[in-house]
Steps between C-alpha positions, in 0.01 A plus 500: 500500500839610630347636823402146600846357451729459796858596417716187490871432473688194381625448856145502635382244246796272573452530874133407468581201277750371756251551783256283304755219459717565195869423549618712208332781308611722214336745263559505125406756238197362316626657177790250502265200519228415251178489701282659231345160419387477864356847541510830313482681834669495840826344383733788579680304770562128545537413868677165526467296819704194598453237769779265592450125469566314823840336531378178658347364181779648288725245673298211352680370192209336319369741240148349508449493875145604592613668822694744281199563275272555798730733693574703188129528425439631853774760454343615174154510659640713782660736250179527300312594816768758579464639148122527532527680832750743346260563210218584742735732692605678180138542398409631845769760433330587169707302245331224294718188488491142377700182553671325211470126571834319485374201301198620302503460122243559228325165452428585136871465431493124560362437149458126568860470619508478881874428490582837345700727728291804590650803664319685780335833426800682644847355550541531876875419505561782250270731696696415815827587323357836393384554859854448631432174684767296326653383174438205268698181535655263247165329434304828528371449854491808720785526752472721808773595746296385796351168385659423164230357272296357790211748477153522349381821336189704436456841343253784548424758232423844636547851358631659815764765439783377720870451442603184315781268601794447266620164372818359655810576297697186599376149422465265797533179300841331496440371147627173346791488743236401757230344282327321788157588358590326172655199672195429712217554247305169473378554140832666404317818405769742614691692237763774499291809584195318364266213575320227306160611624297208361729251676489708818119519497468121534666529840414845632129427436493119524128474578385785282270529201718286271498200737127540563408492130735210427365296791137563403581407140652168612193420712253590225677294234583197717284217358541261793257574785728364773797697370284813485407457867866453585582829330219674685635374834866556415755718676478741206128550568574555868773753424273691262216499756734632770638759263155625403412531870816686602682615190806303613674349201320735264632840602787346697733224392868427445740762635821300526691777325391740774577258783866455405580858394775638731385861456315652795581578862295198608696236308811435708322494835183312400554297183863438405550183704194338339616567144872424497434228244279530193364151416358613165839605364636310199826499300307652210394795713856547621628502142250763400592719795870459426435611144307803626784613725752453223740333743531178300433542129638159401289192572776304676585796721129532582491137611800554729336816632191294590717247681654776708159642585379163626788483745428838659 
């Protein structure tokens, strides 16, 4: 079989991925990521691809704006097409490969609880860290030097013997001293190097499986015929219909934490002026951040600290 394989290098794979439309690409050692539940074969390397999200919609402050959902879905679709073309190219070179979908989960895990948080088959942010594309932020979103957290990711499994990238040694996140991702989170899901995933899911997948099942349940159990028709013709029904057609609001949703993050070469030039203020911020969030930084351990000092912040 070796005689049919074209010799490849990491540089050649990355160059091809960029030619096909990827903005960032890195290669991780498959042994450092658990892909055995996906395939017993062809997982020697994890090729991680990233596509930047466009800045125009990142300037929109509303977390539930459909223009944001739609544009993000188009970016992900583009990246998926890029990934598929790269898979075909790898296989033309003699290396079987497969794409790990960024949002796919095992439906059997729902167990009659559509609200349960389900992780994807492979954590793409962690794969991206292993592939040297960035580091994790305060709320565990991926941060890149070029675009901060404003990227979508896919991964390709392929046992091609090429050099792996190394994780970054210095964290990009500014930590609680910045805390903009925690201040802006609509469901207040941000934590210190953690996230309340169930709370986050209600916003990052607002028209997903949980909303669909809840809406259908309300329609089925509504005894009044007129009220049932109203539910059928409601904005929720329209949003679900649109989401099923496009995926927008199912695989894309709230990304306020990414919009306001100051990390990334794109932020100052393209986004900073749109996000000087954070409307979602509250005194409670400020207190929590102050406690994280350890700058104001006493409650009264924390309150004064908040007052100072509001004047800046």
